[in-house]
Every structure is written in structure tokens, then in C-alpha cells.
C-alpha positions as CSV (number, residue, x, y, z in Angstrom):
1,X,98.7,71.0,146.5
2,X,99.5,67.3,146.6
3,X,102.8,66.4,148.2
4,X,105.1,64.4,146.3
5,X,105.3,60.8,148.0
6,X,109.2,61.2,148.2
7,X,111.1,64.0,149.9
8,X,114.8,64.7,149.4
9,X,117.2,65.1,152.3
10,X,117.9,68.6,151.3
11,X,114.2,69.5,151.5
12,X,114.2,68.0,154.9
13,X,116.9,70.4,156.3
14,X,114.8,73.4,155.3
15,X,111.7,72.6,157.4
16,X,110.9,74.1,160.6
17,X,111.0,71.7,163.7
18,X,107.4,72.1,164.2
19,X,106.3,71.7,160.6
20,X,106.3,67.9,160.7
21,X,106.7,64.7,162.7
22,X,109.5,62.3,161.9
23,X,109.3,58.5,162.1
24,X,112.0,55.9,162.1
25,X,110.5,52.7,160.8
26,X,113.5,50.4,160.4
27,X,112.5,47.1,161.1
28,X,114.8,45.2,163.4
29,X,116.9,48.3,164.1
30,X,115.7,49.3,167.5
31,X,119.2,48.9,168.9
32,X,120.7,51.1,166.3
33,X,117.8,53.7,167.0
34,X,118.5,53.6,170.7
35,X,122.1,54.5,169.9
36,X,121.5,56.9,167.3
37,X,118.8,58.2,165.2
38,X,117.6,61.4,163.2
39,X,117.0,64.0,165.8
40,X,113.4,64.1,167.0
41,X,112.4,60.8,165.2
42,X,110.0,58.3,166.9
43,X,110.6,54.7,166.5
44,X,107.8,52.4,165.1
45,X,108.1,48.8,165.2
46,X,107.0,46.9,162.2
47,X,105.7,43.7,164.0
48,X,103.9,45.5,167.0
49,X,103.0,48.8,165.6
50,X,102.3,48.2,162.0
51,X,101.1,44.6,161.8
52,X,98.8,42.1,163.7
53,X,100.8,39.1,163.6
54,X,99.1,35.7,164.5
55,X,98.8,32.8,162.1
56,X,101.1,33.3,159.1
57,X,98.7,31.1,157.0
58,X,95.8,33.7,157.6
59,X,97.2,37.0,156.3
60,X,100.7,36.3,156.3
61,X,103.7,37.4,158.3
62,X,102.7,41.0,158.5
63,X,98.9,41.3,158.3
64,X,97.5,44.8,158.7
65,X,96.6,45.9,162.2
66,X,93.1,46.6,163.3
67,X,91.7,50.3,162.7
68,X,91.5,50.7,166.5
69,X,95.1,49.7,167.1
70,X,96.2,52.1,164.2
71,X,94.0,54.8,165.3
72,X,95.4,54.8,168.8
73,X,98.9,54.4,167.7
74,X,98.6,57.6,165.5
75,X,96.9,59.5,168.4
76,X,99.7,58.4,170.7
77,X,102.3,60.4,168.6
78,X,99.9,63.2,168.1
79,X,99.2,62.6,164.3
80,X,96.2,64.5,163.3
81,X,94.6,64.8,159.8
82,X,96.6,67.8,158.7
83,X,99.9,66.5,160.2
84,X,102.9,66.3,158.0
85,X,104.4,63.0,158.5
86,X,107.9,62.1,157.2
87,X,109.0,58.5,157.3
88,X,112.5,56.8,157.0
89,X,114.2,53.6,157.5
90,X,117.6,52.3,156.9
91,X,117.0,50.1,154.0
92,X,116.4,52.8,151.1
93,X,112.5,52.9,152.1
94,X,112.1,49.2,151.0
95,X,111.5,48.3,154.5
96,X,108.6,49.4,156.8
97,X,108.9,53.1,155.9
98,X,106.9,52.2,152.7
99,X,104.5,50.1,154.5
100,X,103.7,53.0,157.0
101,X,103.4,55.3,154.1
102,X,101.0,52.9,152.5
103,X,98.9,52.7,155.6
104,X,98.6,56.4,156.1
105,X,97.6,57.0,152.5
106,X,95.3,54.2,152.8
107,X,93.3,55.9,155.6
108,X,93.2,59.0,153.6
109,X,96.3,60.8,155.2
110,X,97.7,62.9,152.3
111,X,100.4,64.8,154.3
112,X,102.9,61.9,154.3
113,X,106.3,61.4,152.3
114,X,109.1,59.0,152.6
115,X,112.6,60.3,152.9
116,X,114.7,59.3,149.7
117,X,117.8,57.4,150.4
118,X,116.6,57.1,154.3
119,X,118.8,57.3,157.4
120,X,122.1,57.1,155.6
121,X,121.2,59.9,152.8
122,X,120.0,62.1,155.7
123,X,123.2,61.8,157.7
124,X,125.2,62.5,154.5
125,X,123.1,65.8,153.8
126,X,123.9,67.0,157.3
127,X,120.7,66.2,159.2
128,X,121.5,66.1,162.9
129,X,121.5,62.8,164.9
130,X,121.2,61.9,168.7
131,X,120.1,59.1,170.9
132,X,117.3,61.3,172.7
133,X,113.7,59.8,172.4
134,X,111.4,62.7,171.9
135,X,108.3,63.4,174.0
136,X,105.2,62.8,172.0
137,X,102.1,65.2,172.3
138,X,99.3,62.5,172.4
139,X,95.8,63.5,170.9
140,X,92.5,61.8,170.4
141,X,92.9,58.6,168.2
142,X,92.7,59.2,164.5
143,X,89.3,58.7,162.8
144,X,89.6,55.7,160.6
145,X,86.7,54.0,158.7
146,X,88.4,51.9,156.1
147,X,91.4,51.2,154.0
148,X,90.8,53.3,150.9
149,X,93.6,52.0,148.7
150,X,92.8,48.8,146.8
151,X,93.7,45.4,148.4
152,X,93.5,41.9,147.2
153,X,92.8,38.9,149.3
154,X,94.2,35.2,148.5
155,X,91.0,34.4,146.8
156,X,91.5,37.4,144.5
157,X,95.1,36.3,143.6
158,X,93.8,32.6,143.1
159,X,91.3,34.0,140.5
160,X,94.0,36.3,138.9
161,X,96.2,33.3,138.2
162,X,93.4,32.0,135.7
163,X,92.2,35.3,134.2
164,X,93.5,36.8,131.3
165,X,94.5,40.5,131.3
166,X,95.2,40.3,135.1
167,X,98.9,40.9,136.3
168,X,100.5,39.4,139.4
169,X,103.6,41.4,140.2
170,X,106.1,39.9,142.6
171,X,108.6,42.6,143.8
172,X,111.1,39.9,145.6
173,X,114.7,39.4,144.2
174,X,115.2,37.2,141.1
175,X,116.5,34.3,143.0
176,X,113.6,33.9,145.5
177,X,111.2,34.3,142.6
178,X,113.0,31.7,140.6
179,X,112.9,29.4,143.9
180,X,116.5,29.2,144.1
181,X,116.7,30.4,147.6
182,X,114.1,31.1,150.4
183,X,115.6,32.8,153.4
184,X,112.2,33.4,155.3
185,X,109.3,31.3,154.3
186,X,108.9,27.6,154.2
187,X,108.7,27.0,150.5
188,X,110.7,28.5,147.7
189,X,108.9,29.6,144.5
190,X,106.4,31.9,143.1
191,X,102.7,32.3,142.4
192,X,101.8,30.9,139.0
193,X,101.6,33.6,136.3
194,X,103.3,36.0,138.4
195,X,105.7,38.5,136.8
196,X,109.1,39.6,138.7
197,X,109.9,43.1,139.1
198,X,112.3,43.4,142.0
199,X,111.5,46.5,144.1
200,X,115.4,47.1,143.9
201,X,114.8,48.2,140.3
202,X,113.1,51.4,141.7
203,X,116.6,52.7,142.9
204,X,119.6,54.1,141.3
205,X,123.3,53.1,142.3
206,X,123.2,55.2,145.3
207,X,120.0,53.8,146.8
208,X,117.8,56.8,146.0
209,X,114.6,56.4,144.2
210,X,114.6,56.9,140.5
211,X,113.2,60.1,139.0
212,X,109.6,60.3,138.7
213,X,109.9,60.4,134.8
214,X,112.1,57.4,134.9
215,X,109.6,55.5,137.1
216,X,106.8,56.5,135.0
217,X,108.2,55.3,131.8
218,X,109.2,51.8,133.5
219,X,105.7,51.2,134.9
220,X,103.6,52.7,132.1
221,X,105.5,50.1,130.0
222,X,105.1,47.3,132.5
223,X,101.4,47.8,133.1
224,X,100.4,48.9,129.7
225,X,98.3,45.9,128.9
226,X,96.2,46.0,132.1
227,X,93.7,48.0,133.8
228,X,94.9,49.2,137.1
229,X,92.2,47.4,139.0
230,X,93.5,44.1,137.6
231,X,96.9,44.5,138.8
232,X,98.1,43.0,142.2
233,X,101.5,43.7,143.8
234,X,103.0,41.3,146.4
235,X,106.2,40.5,148.1
236,X,107.0,38.1,150.9
237,X,104.9,39.7,153.6
238,X,103.3,42.7,152.2
239,X,105.9,45.1,153.3
240,X,108.5,45.6,150.5
241,X,105.5,45.3,147.9
242,X,104.7,48.8,149.4
243,X,108.0,50.2,148.1
244,X,106.8,49.5,144.5
245,X,103.4,51.0,145.2
246,X,105.2,54.1,146.5
247,X,107.4,54.3,143.4
248,X,104.3,54.0,141.2
249,X,102.7,56.7,143.2
250,X,105.8,58.8,142.9
251,X,105.7,58.3,139.1
252,X,102.1,59.9,139.1
253,X,100.4,56.6,138.3
254,X,97.3,55.0,140.0
255,X,98.4,52.6,142.9
256,X,97.4,48.9,142.3
257,X,96.1,46.4,144.6
258,X,98.3,45.2,147.5
259,X,98.2,41.6,148.6
260,X,99.2,41.8,152.1
261,X,99.5,38.1,152.7
262,X,101.8,37.6,149.9
263,X,104.1,34.7,149.5
264,X,104.0,33.9,153.3
265,X,100.4,33.4,153.2
266,X,100.1,31.9,149.8
267,X,102.8,29.3,150.4
268,X,101.3,28.1,153.5
269,X,97.8,27.4,152.0
270,X,98.9,24.7,149.7
271,X,97.8,26.8,146.7
272,X,99.1,26.2,143.3
273,X,102.7,27.4,143.0
274,X,105.7,27.2,140.9
275,X,108.4,25.4,143.1
276,X,112.2,25.2,142.7
């Protein structure tokens, strides 16, 4: 039976300690992790563990790591093919938790879930916290042959700007999409013909994912005019885009293409863009 891509905090409390591996994937929050984290959670760093950062113009701010690097990382923490992995962050899954989820799903690892509401919701539900770093039980590197979920390169996005019946979905907030502000990248604006569906619309007022039925209605309507293979989802650097891919999967719909380079790569390549 397929696991839902989201696990509720209350469900986490019912699992036995040896039934899963827990990962804190909160980018920029290592000091908080060192001070306090969910009990038995390992910390993964977005920049060094889940990306291979080089030239932002080639792959953006958070390009995917090599298969060798990712395989070694998973082996280091004892992740095997049948390991139940639960991931959380402190930003409602919109940060690197969704990215790690996508990466695991994309190498064929089905036993992975993101904790709904993340760190705060787990504490509120009564999950224990401490500052102890758990001891990993390393195993052989994970066997990886390819990214199995669909990806788009910058050339694919360029083509999609000119093609009918192709969708480019930008999940950044409305002000960044409109070019009114750009707190991270060099240029404000958006890719031509892109549609803005902010990832925050996947969440309710309490920061939890909307119910699968609501997400299914939302994205079935948004994608009704497109074949899924013609849909590309992006953000600033290929991280928060995974939040929307997670929401779409949670809704029971096929996962569209991820443009990992996203705005950080596009805006550095003098491609056509809509400027502020």
C-alpha cells in the first residue's frame, strides 16, 4: 500500500522508535537544531547535503547533487530501500523537507513522508525534543541509477515559453513574480508566459497542508488544459517548487516536471524575461 506523502504529527507519535528514520531538513537552522530538535532526528544541510552548488548560472542556486554524493549520504545515515523516512523542517515543509522528499521519490524510494506542519506542529502534538545528536548506523551506499521523476532543463523552459498547451508554474510569492521585489536573485521579474500559483496556497491558516481533496480540486482545475508532461514547476532555486510537487502528489495527481535551476538560473542567462 502506498504511503501518503504527508504524515500527521499525531500519527508520528504512534510509531515505534525503530520503525522510521527522522530527518530535520530546515535550511539555515543548524543553530536551532543544535539547541533543540525533534528527538532522534538527524540534520541535513540543504547547501552541502542536498545540492551541488557551483556556478549559479549553470543549474541555479541549488542544483541537484551527484548520484554518488546522494548515495553516500543515504548510506551514511542507514537509509535502505525499505527504510521509512520521515522529513520535517521549520517552514511548513516549504523549505528543504519537500526537496529531500522529491529527491527520495525521484530515486524510487517510496517509503518517505513529510511531517504536516513541521517542527512546530510536532512539538504542539507532544513529540519529544532534545539537543542530542543520534548515532547513525551506516550501511552501503544507496543504489541510484537515475532521477525517475520528470525534470526540465533551461532549454525545455525556453521552448515552453513559445509553445501552446504548455504551462510554466512559478510558485514564488506574488510580489517576486510581479517583479516588485527580489530579495535573493540579481534581477526581479518572471519567465514569460509563466503563471503564478504561490506555494503558500497549499497551506491552511495554521500552516498545515490542505486536505488532499481540496488540493486535488485546486490543481485539477489549474492543470485541466494541459497534459502533465507539458507542465513545468519552478521557484527561485528548485527548492520550494518541490512543496507544490508534494502537494500535487498528496492530492493523488501525477507529478509535473521540476525545473531545478528555476529563476536563479534563468535570470543569470540573459534569457527573455518579464522585468519589474
